[in-house]
Phi, psi and omega in degrees: 000317180296321179296321180296316179298320179295321179294319179297316180296319179295320178296319179297316180297320180295317179295323178296315180295322179296318179297322179295318179296317179296322178297321180292318184288324189243017178293147178294168182299165182290167179294153178295153180297147178286161178305133181090351180256124182287135178293144181287170180295144181247145178291154177295142183293141176263171183294340181267003184267077177052036176091001176060218185292335175297321177292320176299318178298321179297318181293320178295318178300318180297317180291322178298316180294328176295316177299316180296321181296319180288338184274346184292152174089007180272192178298173185300156184286159174197163182231127174232146184278123179293146171273169185212151175196174182263123181296328183293343176294343178284342185294148178303134181085000179286172183287358182089173183273123182262164175297132183301138176282153175299139182295143178269121180281129177239122186291149174251154180292164175061030174076010178291150184293158179287172180232134354290153184283153174276156179299137179271177178300136178079013178296146189279032175092228192287346179102214188291153177296317180248111175223202183297319181295325181292340181265016188296325186241036178289161179220169174065035180299132184216131175283122183266325182157179180210158177241214182293324186241318193250155168245148183236135180235154177244131176225159178246128180284162180304328179284355178106345181286140177262137179229166177250139175249131178243135179211160175297133180280112182292341176254014184277169183293321185299307181291319182297316181293326178293317180296320177294329182281316189246344179067022182236093188296315181292318178297321178293326175297316180300321180298314181289323183294334179292339172290324176292321176297318178300317179296319176303312183295316182292321177299327178283313184291331183259031184307130185193153179302338180252020170246133182305135182280130173233087200250127168217167173247153180097202185249150173230151179242110175270123190216160174253104183294162174290161183206123182292342179282345187264147178290165187296330183294340178279337185253020175242159185280117176289150186293333187268004182284324182066028183224131186295328181224093184292348179282346182249133176228095187275133184206132176273131180239088173288149173065055171241135177304316176154185179203165183206131171263133185220163169265138180217121183053235183260012182253117177277151171058045173285158190251135172232131177257152183241117184232169174293154185258134177233168177268142179296153179274110178251108187297323181296320177292323180295326179294343180263000180270175181291156178298325181300318179289324178291323176295324178300321179295316180294322177295318176302317181293320177298319178294322178296314182294326175296319178295318179295327179289337183233035185286165176299339180270351188111194180283122184253133176245146178260103184291327178254076187261099177217160179305330182289348177274003181237159173226165176250125178238106181053043176087347180269137176278132179226138175280136183241338186247109183239010184288344176253017176286153180223140181259322186292135173284162184280126177288154183206159171245348179193173183298334180295340178275355187245057180257121174268118185254129175229163182302323185269330183197168178238157177230143174250121181258158181286147174266125184285167178294339179276358177087029177231143176291122187292121172057030181293319178299315181296316182291324178298316178299317184295317181291324176294324175298320178297310190280338180259334187234299190302314186296334180265324192260335189281305192279329193290130180059024176284158174305134186305322183290342179266349187296320177301319179292320178294321177296324179292326177294314180297314182293320182292320178288327177292335178258001184056036179280338179246157170265187182294327181296309182292322178300314179294321180300320180289322177295320177294327176296318177299316179300317180297315180297322183285316183290325182276349182082006181294337179291349181271357183302131178068008181259343182239015186281340188268002185285127180249359184288151177244138181234138179271132182271129178240092184292155177052046182210160179215169178240100189290336184241206177057048178270159167220160184264143173220166181225136354277151183225148174284349181230125185288337181266358181207189179252098181241113184233162175261145181227152176277326185209171177296326179297322178292323178297318177297318181297319179296315180298322179293333181270353174259118186299326183272357185278127177235352181196165174210157184236120178272123180265175176262014179266144180233160177269184182294341177267359181090005179281147182276146176270135185228131172271134177253137191235158178273349180185189182215041182289338181227101180251132182233157180291143175198109186292347182264005184223160176226126181263147175231124182240147182295130180290139181288152179086000000 
């Protein structure tokens, strides 16, 4: 018996040690370096590592062709010479922004033009309004954050305007995992940079009030530079391209803040884009704002999804649809991250191929006779809008008469019963009812209270808190009319007076302070006080 127990124990120990050795030998690679930490040296790719540099070349070619495909159909071509500077000069304590150096021409095989390209005939002069030279005297450089591929910085221009700079994150997961896989740092940068190029093109092609503005004047040249890390098959013209120089993709981009080519570490001509700056979407903070502002965000999203469903490129879906992919610019919701957007619908041979999968539930969509899943891009956007935005922001603290319509919007998008057209039509209907005051019918007819009007006066103190309020220290609400202000005051037990300001919200409604009394009234030509009549 003792021998048997000893044998079992020895076998268990041996299996444990064998498993530990196997874990050490076959464990996956280390985690990517954290921001600010330089990735360590990577071994050269071997022939068995997913095809080595040939596989890397194939992936870069696929991304390049995707950028080219999205860029077709724009205004006439033109060529402008990109400016360049070092992004690290923006860091606090850096040497400052220097005058851009003349670009170094590097020849490409098979007679393709060098990179960066020289201005062609008819070029519009100096190029973009905002380029490297325009950023010479920026201040307040601040690292905002990074995602899978890109890092974002905030800088202030000499005129005081703040802009965002986007660049490939050299310590990010995308570049780091590629370098560990293929051992070609420059080639991996080109692979990651094409996602930034794709986003540039989509921000331009999908121009809309709810798409982040990436605005410049003049011509820009989106190109795939030569790279000594890439094999020759990547830098030669494929027969099926039908384009004399596949490395050049000429596109006019009116209204872009700018872009800049710079040298960074050992990578020449890296790309930085310059976009408008927005505030991140923080759901907890949004839940504490007024319903009117939360409805504005949902309306912005509805208008955006309608535009994406009918865009010049076709129906566009946002594969990485999360609040962090959006920003708020003066109260409007705008999509800022488009490098994971997709235009092509899903091919199918039957309905079983058209399953939309989400964490909480799945949907099966019909397969069309043409072999495409019907409206899958549109429906994916709508359900993500429901689960991330509508269900939290639309119904809560809404005017009671609007809640049935708002509930129907939430339920219909949650069941994918409506498309983007009907969803937007219903949201616009809510806006019309709210802005016109029609939602107030029969809701303010029973008020019998009388209030004395005190023109050009205000009540600086005697505040109380209500929720939701535009002011955290008092009760500041928007009203359509004086009758609605009276009705609100009658429904607040502590309200004895209110002050109508000359400030309005985005819908044109006036902002009103509600007060507990009027013991101290002071002159103010921009306000009118109303106090409850005695008796």
